[in-house]
N, C-alpha and C positions, 0 to 999 in steps of 0.2 A: 481378590488378590491383595494380600497384605504388602508384599514387596514387589517393586517393578521388575520386569524380566531383564532389564538392563538399565544402566545408570541414566536417569533422566537428564542429567547435565550434559551428557554426550549427545543426547537427542537435540537439546537446545542449541548446542554448538553447531551441529550439522544443519539444523534449521536456519540459523543465522547465515551460515555460508550459502545455503540454498537460496534464501531470499535476496542475498547480496548479488546473485547472478542476474537478477531481473534487468537492471539497467544495462548491464554488459550485453546481454542477449539482444535487447532493444537496439543498442548502438550497432551491433553486428548486422542487424536486419534493417538498418536505417535507409537502405535503398527503397524499401517499401514505405508507403504512406503510414503515418502514425496511427490513423484510424483503422487501417487494415491489420496492422500488428496487434492492436488492441482487440479487434474483432476475432481474429483467429486464436488469440490466447484464451479468450473466454469461450468461444465456440467449441474448440477442441476439449476444453475442460468440461463443458456441459455434455458433450458426446461421451466422454469417459465416465461421467457420473451417472448418466441416464439409466443403464441397465441395473445398477445397484439401487438407485432411488426407486425405480419401478417395482423391483422385487421386495424391497424392505420398507418403503415409506409410501406405498400406493394409497393406503387408507388415510394417512395424514394429508396427502395432497388433495384428496376428495373433500376433506372436512374444512378446508381453508375458507374463511368468510370473505365477503366482498370488501370490507374495509381493510383487511389484511392484504388483499390483492392490490388495492390502491397504494398502500404503504410500500409494498414490494416493488411496484412499478416506479414510483418516485425514487426509491432507493437505488434501483437498477439504473435509472437515468443518470443519477449523480455519480454512480460508479463508472459509467461509460464516459462521462465528462472528465472524471479524474484521470482515466487512462489516456484519453485524447490529449489533455493538457500536459500531463507528465511525460508521456512519450514524445510529444512535440517539443517539449523543453530540451530533451536530449539531442535534438537537432541543432540547438543553438549554444548550449552551454555544456560544461564538462560533467562527467558522471559525479565527481566530488561535489560540485555546487548543487546540482539537481537533486541528488539523493539526500544531502544534508537538509536542504530547504523543504523537501517534501516530508521529511521526518518531523517537521514542526507540527504535524497533524495533532499530536496530543494537546498542544497549546490551544489550537483552534477548537478542538473537541471540548476542552474544559470551558472555554469561553461560551461555546454553544450551550453547554449544560447550565451555565449561569443565566442565560437569557430564556431558555426553554423549560428548565427544571428547577430554577431557583438555587442552584449550587452556589455556595459562598466561597470566596477566595480567602485564603490565609495570607498573612504577611509574607511567609516564606514562599508561597506560590507566586505572589506578585513579583517578589525579588527575582526568583528563578526565571520567570517569564521575561522580565526586563533584560536579564543576562543573555537569555536565548535570542531575543530580538536584536540585541546589540551585536551578537555574533553573526546573525544573518545580515545585518547592515554592513558589517565588514566584508563579508563574502560578496554582496551585491556591489559595493563600492569598488572593490578590486576588479570584479568582472566588468564593470562599466568602463574602467580604464583600459581593459583589454579590447572591448568592442561593445557597441550598442546592442548587437545581436546577443552577446553573452548575457547582458542585463535582461533582455527580452526573455531569454531562456530561464533566468532566475525568477522573473515575474510569473511565467507559465508554471514553474514548479510550485511556487507559493499558491497559485490558484488551484493547482492539483491537490495541494494539502487541504485547501478550503472545501473543495468538492468532495473529497473522500470523507471529510468530516460530516458533510451533509448526508452522504450515503450511510454513515454509521448512525447519526442521530435519528434519521428517518426509520432506520431498521431496528432501533433500540427496543421499542415496544414489541415489534414483531418477533424479535428473537426470544422474548419471554414466553411466547405462545407456540413457537415452532422449534423443532429440533435444529441443531446446527446444520446438518446435512440437507434437510429440506429447505431451510432458509437460503443456504448458499446456492443450491441448485436453482431455485426460483429466481433469485436476484441475478445470478450469472446469466440465466436464460433471458430475462428481460433486458439485461444490459447488452447481451449479444444481439437481440433484435434491434435495440436502439442504435448500436454500432453498424448493423447491417443497413438500416435506413440512412444513417449518416454517410456511409460510403457510397450508397446508391445515388444520393443527392449530389455528392461531389464528383460522381462519375469515375470513382477509383476502380481499377481492374482487380477482379477477385481471383484470377487463376494464372496470370502470366508471371510466375515466380519460379526460381530455380529450386532444385532439390535441396540446396543449402538453406534457402529461405524457409521452405516447408519444414525442414528439420528444426530450424530456430523457433518457428511458430509452435511446434509440438513441444519443444524443450521448455518454452515459456509456460505452457499449460501444465507440464509435469514437475519441473524442478522448483521454481519459486511458489507456484500455486498449490501443488499437492504435497511434494516432499517437504517444503519449508513449513507450511502452516499446518499440515497434518501432524507433524512432529510437535509443533507448539501446542496444538490442541490435546494431543496425547499426554504431553508433559504436564498439562494443567491438572491431571489427576494426582500428580505426585508433588508438584511445586506450586508456590503461590503465584498469582497473576502478576504481582509487583516484580518478582524475580524474572519472569519471562519478559515483562515489559522493559526491564533494565537491559536484558540481553539484546532485545530488538534494537535498542539505541546503537548497538555496535554495527548495525547494517551499513551505515555510511562508511565506516572504516573498512569493512570487508569489501564493499563495492569499489572504494578508492584504490585499495591494494590490487584487486582484480583488474581494474581499469589500467593501472600502471603496467602490469605484466602482460595483459592480453591485448589492450588497445594502444599501449604506449603513451597514455595520457600522463603528463606531469602535473604536479600540484603546485600552484603558486603560493607565495607567502601568505597572501590574504585568505586563501582557501584553507591553508593549514591553521592559521590563527583563528579565523572565524568559525571554522568547523569544530575546532577544539572547544571554543567558548560555547557554541551551540550544544554540543554533546554534554559538556559539563552542566550547562543550564538545564538540559532535559533530565539529567540524573537528579539534580536538586528538585526539579518540578515533580517528577514521578515519586520521589521519596516524600515530598510534602503533601501529596494528594492521594497517596495510596489508600488511606482509610476513608477519605471523603469522596473520592471521585467515583462516579457511577460509570465511568468509561472504561471498558475492558479493552486495553490497547492491543492485546494479542489478537482479538477477534477483529477489531477495526482495521488492522494492518494486513488482514488476509487478502487485500487487493494488490499489495506491492510485490 
């Protein structure tokens, strides 16, 4: 097909709006433990994917080697940790702070490629990272003055960015040998098992939730997970990875706007200032590393 059936830029805009709902839905379901929200998001996603994977990718599943299963298991564990930390952060800090800080993942990913794959930093990349870190410091400093718990939420969000980086780096080699659908299905499945065990250890209740909560769990599996990132992956056929990566940086803006109208969350001056600096720094960083970076941000954000 030479031309896309519809404008890929529209698909990306819809995708950004879809992934921006993730933090909002988690906040709405905050009566449930963070571990349970994360479990049902991935569990329902796996259930929805299973029939298609079994029909279309059964042969690929059978051919996966032992070392790939090991990488997938480690990757799934890191993804589970990411969701636990990020969803927990939303219990303590605002959507604006949490989403902006978790969006720092490209910085951690590039640092990871430096240590594991020998990727070299350009001067522009270093400057943009310093700008981004300065913006995150402003957010955290402002939240600290609001309350110590808000700062704790910021720290959890940053740890969520670190763990999703681990998920991506561990799965980077695996993605070269497996199709996107098979890789996603396996890692989501392993992550679901990890979260299942986590919730069993904590003694969390699996079933005593209202129909409203069940609707939110399913919405998490459909809107940000499938609708958001499926559109990003489709758009990759027609647009560059760097363009989609730039678009994903707007997720904190979309999440903040939705939080204002749906949750009634106001944005403090430090969040506005720090968030603007972080997004500006991320733009510079992505522009400076587009040709060199081995990190495909649109795939690594498929957890948010």
